C-alpha atoms as one frame of an Amber mdcrd trajectory, in Angstrom:
protein
 -12.779 -47.221 -34.835 -16.250 -48.709 -34.399 -19.001 -46.278 -33.394 -22.182
 -47.600 -31.787 -25.320 -45.610 -32.603 -27.995 -46.045 -29.936 -31.564 -44.882
 -29.412 -31.475 -41.340 -28.007 -33.884 -39.987 -25.394 -37.266 -40.202 -27.135
 -39.241 -38.389 -24.470 -41.846 -40.086 -22.331 -42.189 -43.110 -24.626 -40.859
 -46.274 -23.035 -40.734 -48.857 -25.797 -40.785 -47.632 -29.371 -41.047 -49.768
 -32.497 -38.584 -49.862 -35.373 -40.843 -49.292 -38.395 -38.232 -48.717 -41.107
 -34.500 -49.231 -41.604 -33.106 -46.608 -43.978 -29.570 -47.986 -44.471 -27.920
 -51.271 -45.343 -24.544 -52.773 -44.504 -21.840 -51.130 -46.591 -23.616 -47.754
 -46.904 -21.490 -44.706 -46.150 -23.408 -42.121 -44.111 -22.714 -38.560 -43.077
 -23.283 -37.220 -39.594 -27.020 -36.500 -39.160 -28.107 -38.820 -42.017 -31.226
 -40.752 -40.965 -30.606 -44.412 -40.096 -33.934 -45.796 -38.848 -37.499 -44.659
 -38.230 -39.017 -45.314 -34.796 -42.681 -45.002 -33.864 -44.260 -44.443 -30.461
 -47.941 -44.094 -29.576 -47.705 -40.378 -30.304 -45.273 -39.906 -33.186 -42.755
 -41.368 -35.584 -39.192 -40.069 -35.657 -36.123 -40.559 -37.816 -32.981 -41.326
 -35.839 -29.886 -39.604 -37.262 -26.331 -40.880 -37.257 -24.159 -39.389 -34.539
 -21.039 -39.768 -36.732 -19.996 -40.142 -40.341 -18.865 -43.590 -41.390 -19.588
 -46.900 -43.075 -22.422 -49.111 -41.799 -20.814 -52.381 -40.651 -23.771 -53.928
 -38.800 -27.446 -53.318 -38.162 -28.539 -54.574 -34.753 -32.340 -54.206 -35.129
 -34.976 -55.272 -37.615 -38.354 -53.846 -38.527 -40.900 -54.660 -35.831 -38.374
 -54.719 -32.970 -39.194 -52.765 -29.803 -36.342 -50.632 -28.479 -35.770 -48.245
 -25.586 -33.363 -45.399 -24.895 -29.808 -46.725 -25.148 -30.648 -49.746 -27.350
 -27.995 -50.414 -29.978 -29.238 -49.669 -33.503 -26.261 -49.595 -35.871 -22.484
 -49.926 -35.757 -20.371 -47.683 -37.969 -16.724 -47.802 -38.963 -15.573 -44.258
 -38.292 -14.922 -42.204 -41.413 -11.640 -41.049 -39.820 -10.392 -44.624 -40.217
 -11.695 -44.858 -43.794  -9.839 -41.754 -44.984  -6.712 -41.971 -42.839  -3.474
 -41.886 -44.872  -0.200 -43.121 -43.387   2.122 -40.202 -42.633   4.962 -41.652
 -44.724   2.891 -41.557 -47.922   1.697 -37.991 -47.414   5.163 -36.410 -47.579
   5.564 -34.095 -50.555   8.318 -34.828 -53.034  10.945 -32.095 -52.939  13.027
 -31.445 -56.031  16.655 -30.512 -55.499  17.945 -27.140 -56.725  19.949 -28.845
 -59.474  16.704 -30.326 -60.908  15.240 -26.816 -61.330  18.321 -24.974 -62.640
  18.212 -23.959 -66.290
């Protein structure tokens, strides 16, 4: 599943500038890992990932101006990355004759 990480509510700042991108395509991130650094007139802030997953696209570049709701990064959900088909997760059961001595 693809997760879209967007700019959260950054207070009273309208446009904020992307001053640093902390990830690259292919990186695997945990929930709350920082993805980008944004800067307003008053402060700079690191934007954390809302989910764990693999970075599949970065939709901004340094110097871009973004607002609340702007798409920053797309992740492939970690649930998809670690999902194992049910048929392969069945334990092997030995018959009683295999264990008799």
